[in-house]
N, C-alpha and C positions, 0 to 999 in steps of 0.2 A: 299818953300827953292829953295834956288840957289848952281849952282857947283862952289865950290871952286876954283878949275882954271882958268874955263873963265866966271863965272857970268851967265851963262845960268840958268832960270828958270827951276827947273826939276818939274815934276810929283810926285807925294805921290809913295813911296813906290819903285823908281826909284834906280835901281842898278849902272846905267852907264849912265853918261852926251851922251846925242843920237849928241852933236855939236861936244865936245874935246874927248868923249869915255872916258874919267876920271871916277875912279872909287867911287862911292858916299863916302857908307860908308859898315860895317858887319852889316847884318841883324840882326845877332845872338845878338850882345850886345844891339842892339836898342829894341828888342823883350823882350830880359830878363827886361830890365831897364822900360819897360809899364806893363809884368807879375808883377813883384816888386811891383812896384805903386800900382797896381790895388791891390795886396794881403793886402797892408798893409792896404789900402783903407776900403775892407771890413771886414778885422777884427777888426780896430778901430768901424766902423759902429756895427757890431755884439756886440762889449764888452761893446760898448756906451747903446744898447738893455739891454743886461742881467743886466748893473748895473742898468738902470731906472728899468726896471722889479722889479730888486730887492729888489731896497727900495719903490716901491709902493706895491710890496708883503707884504714888515716887516711892511710897515705901514697899510696895511688892514689886517693884522692878530693882530696886536696888536691891531687894534679895534675890531675884532672881538672873540678875545681869550676870553671877558669874556662872550659873548654869546653863546661860546661852553661849557664855562662851567656850564653855567647855566645850558643848553640845555642835557648835561651828566648829570648834580644833579638828574632832573627831571627824568629819563630815570630810574637812580639807586636807585630812592626812598628816595634821599638825601634832602628833604625839605627845610631842616635848610641852607645847604651850597646853595640851590638855592635861598634863601631869601636874604642872605648875599650878593651873589654874586649882585642881581639884586637893591640890596638897595645902595649898594658902586661903580658899576661900569655901571651899566644900566639905573636906574631910570634918568630921566632927560635928557637921551640923545635918542630924538623924531626917530633915524633911530632904535637904538639898540631897544628902545621900542616896535614899528611896526614889527621888525624881530621875538619879543620872544611872543608877542601876536599870530603873524602869525605860531610860531610854535607848540603852546598850541592850538589854533583850529585845528589844524593837529593831535596834540599828543590825544585830547580829541576824534574827530572822529576815528582816529585809535583805541583807547582802545573801543570804542561802537564796534566798527566794528567785531573787534578782537571776543570780546564776542559773538556776535550776530551770528558768521558766528562759533564758539564754537573754535575759535582757541586760546583760554584763559579764564579759570575756571574764576568764579564769585569773588572768594577771589583775583585773582590776578590782576585782572581787577581794582576791588573796590579798591584794596592798591593803585594803580598808579594814580588811579583820587583823592583818596584822598591826594595824593601828592601835585596833583596839585592844592586843594582846599585850602590846609594850605598854599601857598603860597600868598593866598587872592589875586589872578589875578584871571579873568574871572569868576568871586566864581558862576556867574549865568549859565552860559554855563556849568558848573562841576554840579552844584544841579540839570539841567536837566536832563545831561545824568545818574546821580547815581539815580535818578524816574525811567527815563526809563529803566534802568538796574535792576533796581528791580524789576518793575514790571513782567519784563521778567524772571528773576529767580523766583520768585514766582509763574509763570504761566509753569515755567520748571517743579518745586518741584510737583506744583498741579498736571500736567499731570502721573508725575512718580509716585504721591501717588496714583492716579484714578486706574492707570493699574494693581498696588497690589493689592488694595482693591476690583478690579475686578476677578483678579485673585482666590482670595480668597472668592467670592460668596457675597461679600459686595457689594450690588447694590446701595443701599442708599448712602454709604459713597463713592462711585466711582463717582456717578453723582453730588455730591456737591463738592468732588475734580475738576470733570471735567469741570464744569462750573468756576472756576476759572481762566480757560485758556483764557489769552485773544486776540482778534483778529489780532493783532499784530506777536502773535508768531505765527512762523511757522506750528506747532502741533495745529493751532486751528479748521483746516477743520477736523481732526483725532479725535481731541477730539466731536466736534459735532455729529460726527458717530456712537462714544463710546457711547457716552450719549442716542442717539435716542436707540440703543440696550439694554443698561444697564435699561434705562426705561422702554422697552416693557417687559423685565425679572422682573425688579422690580415690576411692572403694575400687571401680573401676579403673583407674591408672595403674593404681599397684598391682591388681590383678592379674592385668595385662604383662605388665613388667618382668615380674617374678615369674608365670609363665614362661614369658621369653627366654630368660636366668636358668630356669631350671627344664627347659629343653636343650641347654649347651649343656649343662651339666655343672651350673655353677651356683649349685644347690644352698652352700652359704650365702650367697650373695642375695639368694629368693629369699631368704628366711631373714635376713638382716633387713631386707626393703618394706616386708611386712611386719616384723618387729618395730619399725621405725611408723607404721601406720597404726598398731596397735597402739602406743603410747599413746595418741591422741582421742581413737575410737576402741577403750580396752573392752567393750562390749561388742565387737562386731564376730559373728558367729562363723562368718563364712571368711573372715580372714583367718580364725584360731582353727578350723577344719583343715586349709590351704595348709597354714604353716606345720602340721603336725604331719601332711602327707609327703610336704618338701623336708621336714624332719628324718623321716624313716627312708626316707628314698637317698636323705645325705648320708644316714647311717648304714645303709648297705653299700655305697659307694666307698666311704672312708673306711669300712672293712675291707672290701678287697684289695684296694691300694694299701692296706695295711699286709695282708695278707702278703702282695707282691713283694713291698718293701722288705719283711721278715725271709721271705727266701732267698731274696737278694743278698740278702745280708751275713743269712748263715753260706751262701755260697762261697761268701768271700771271708774267710776267717783266716787271720794270719797265722795265728794259734788254736789248733780246734781241739776241741772235746772228743776224743775216738773210741772211748772205753771210761766206763765207771764200773766198780764192784763193788761188792763187803768183803773184807778179808778177816781171819781170826789172827789177835794180838796174845803176846802171853803176858802181858801186863795186863791189856784194856779185853776187854771182852769179844768186840767189833771195833775196826776200823773202816772207813773210805778210803779208795785208788781210785783214783783220776790219771788218766793218760792220755796226755797230750802230746800234739804233732804240729811241727813247726813249719808250715806251708811258703817261710819266704828263703831269701837267697842271704838273710842275717842269721847271727846267732844271736841267740834269746841269751837274755840275760839274768832275768827277772821277770815272776809275772803271778798274777794275783787270780784264783779263780773265787766263783760262789758256787755253794753243793747244797741240795734239800734232800730230806728222807722222807719214803714213805711207806704205809705198812701194808700187810700182804693183800689189803683192799684198795690200794693206790690212793689214800687218804695220810694228806700231811701230816709228819710229826713233828713236833718241836723237838730239840734236842742241844745239847751242850755241858758241859759242868755246870758253870759258875750263872750263865745268863742262856735261859733258854728259849732258841728262836727257831721260826719254820727256815731261816736264811741263814747259813753260816760264810762267812768268808776266811781265806786264807792267802800268805803269799808264800812262794817257793825261788830261793834262789838253786840256778841252775844254769849246765851250759848245754843248751841245744843249738847243736850245729840244722844247721838250711835240709829238710826232709828228715830229720831224726824225731823220735818219739821219747817222752820223758813221762815218770812217773809210777814205775813198776815198784820202784824201791820208797817211794813217797807214800805215806799214811797219813790221812786225816780223822781226827777226832770224832765220835758219835758219841759216844755214852750214851746209848739208846740200843737196846735191846731189839723194839718193836720194829726199829727199818731193815728191810727188806731189800728195797730198792734203794738208789741215790743218783739223781743227773745233778750234771753242774754246766760250767761255761766260764771261759775265760773273759776276766775283765779289762785288765789291761795288761801292757807288753812292755820291759824295757831292753833294746837290746844293745852290743857290746859298742855300737859304732853311736850312742849317744840319742839315737833315736826311740820314739815309744808310740804305742799304739792304743789307742781306745778303743775299745768294742763297743759299736752303736749298738747291735744285737743284745746287748748282755742287759738290758734296760727294758726291751721287748719281753725277752725270756724270764726275767723275774718276773714281770706285770702278767702274764701268762701262765705261770706253775706257780705262786708263792701262797701258799694258805689254800690253795685248791686241788683240790681230787686230780690225781694223775690220768691224762687218758690214758687209755693202750694204746 
């Protein structure tokens, strides 16, 4: 800038010319000019920024409005609205689809965590997951979360039920419920401790009841009570040992009862075998003879017998012409009056020369009056002798 009067170059911001002393100009007017210019420049820049930001915000909000609508619909359990928005406004837009998937994954995780932390009850959490599932998005993830929540809910229900049963002194039921508590349940360790306590109490009660039953000779009931306990405590050695004791005692009891039953049945034969022998035959080498006696006041019309053969060492022998067997049966039609015997003229096939002794038993009888008799002893007789050495 030069002095307008003498042309001398002036320094910036000079008020007077150093050569001629002339006044250069008014600082106020120059400062105001500069200040006003800067203000307009700043205001213009700011306005431009606001306009650009507004345009960008409008574009961004328009692009994400559908995603927000989708999110709100999911959170409100309006799956129908969510599906419609997804199909019409989101599907096909990779950015929107990515954002929706990320949202749903986070939502599934949060729902599950809220239920685990007991911030949401089961029905509410299940309803939220079902809304997501009905969108047909992330189906596998939703199903996995549902399964996990179902297992945990069942576990919690079982734990609560176990506590109630234990309070009511139903130790067996309590143990069964506590065993349903899964290891991912925070109450698992507590459930295991309660199982140990309930098992101890239940075992003591079962052993006491079983002992009482055994003292009354009710061994089968005692064994049944222990079996019930072993179903839920299979590794309890004390229960298993007691069961073995009662089983042996029960076998002894049953053996005595069976023997008494057999003796009673043998003593009450309506048609009894009184003699057996082996006889020679001119066609066959050997035949069996079985003599029976009618012990009733009725007339026998027909009867069936079973017979077995044994060698010289009292071991059983299979016999028969076409179908060998340790036991043969045959039918005889004969009129046997009360008290009479029959069989001296009746022969039964053997077809085996090794047989030196036979035994026989009547199986059933038909009388002339139309009545019948089935020998209950026959099955015991077969069980005691078939395919077994003959006891002296």
